[in-house]
Residue, then its C-alpha position, 0 to 999 in steps of 0.5 A: m445456475p452460476i456458482a457463487i460465494d457469499g461474504n460468509g464463504t458459503i458456496t451456492g449453485i453447485s449441481t449434484g455430484g459436486i459440493d453439497v450446497t449446504e456446506s460452508v468453506t471456512a478459513q480454517s478449512l482453507g488452511n494457513g496461507a489462504i487469502i480470505q479477504i481483499a481490499h483495494v485503494r486507488k488514487s488517481d489525482t495528484w498529491t504534493a507536499s512541501t517536505a524538509e530535508g530528510a523529513f517525512s510528509s504527512i500521510i497521503t490523503g486519499l490513499t488510506q484503507s481501513f482493514t479488519c482481520s477476522s482473526a488476531s493470528n492472521k496477517v495482512l499482505i500489503l502490495g502497493c505501487l506509488h508513482v513518486e517524484n522528487p522534482i530536483g535533478g540527480g538521484w536524490g529520490v523519494g522514500a516511503v514508510l507504511t503507517a498503521d493507525g497513523s504510526d510508522i510500521t517500524a518493522s516494515v523498514g530497513d535495519a539501522r546503520g548508525s544513529n541518524r540514518v533514515r529507515v524506509t520501507g522502499h526508495m526510488p531515485t527519481g530525478y525529474l521524471g519520478g517513477p514507480l516505487q513498489i512496496e510489499y509487506l506482510h503485516s501482523p496486526s495481532s488484532t481483530s480491530a480495524v487498522t487504518y493503513g496509509v503511507k508517508l513519503w520521505n525527501g532524500h534531498t538536502s533541502t526542502q522539496t515538493l514531493a509529488l504523487n502521480h505527477g508526470t513530467s510537467w505542471s502544464s495543463d496540456e502537453n503531448n509528452d506529459f502524463t499523470c499516473a495512478s497509485s494503489f494498494t491491495f490488502m489481503e488477509v492471510v490465514a496464519 
């Protein structure tokens, strides 16, 4: 019989000499730092948004995830990789900011240096080809209510640009040197 863990943490399929099959592994018995829940969202189609100079796009559609912690003291470890592009030459790039229930997670961005500086969770100088923008953040929602996580992109250029997600080198439908990518986020509930 295979060993299995159900959604409540109950382990079955262990033979004599192992853990009694009636025992249950709880978050409390695992201790702080244990991962007790994982959710994943992946977007493989292309998304674009015309975004003004120094402005943020809307939340990227198809790349949101609802997540509910089992305890208000637990945290959510957010790991993401976005393939982003700002199609203008040079290293103007694209920034990103995480959102929770539609609002920016302000604790996820860099510290202010002046009154008009944009603060983002991550930035990627993209040039024409785009590139991967990695995000890692430990969020403290302090709630057992569902939180919907998302991400917005920031235009680092001095004019309006069409920011893109998962776009390759060309808008052509079929070129040997063109590619498309996928972007994703993984959310893990961490016992705290």
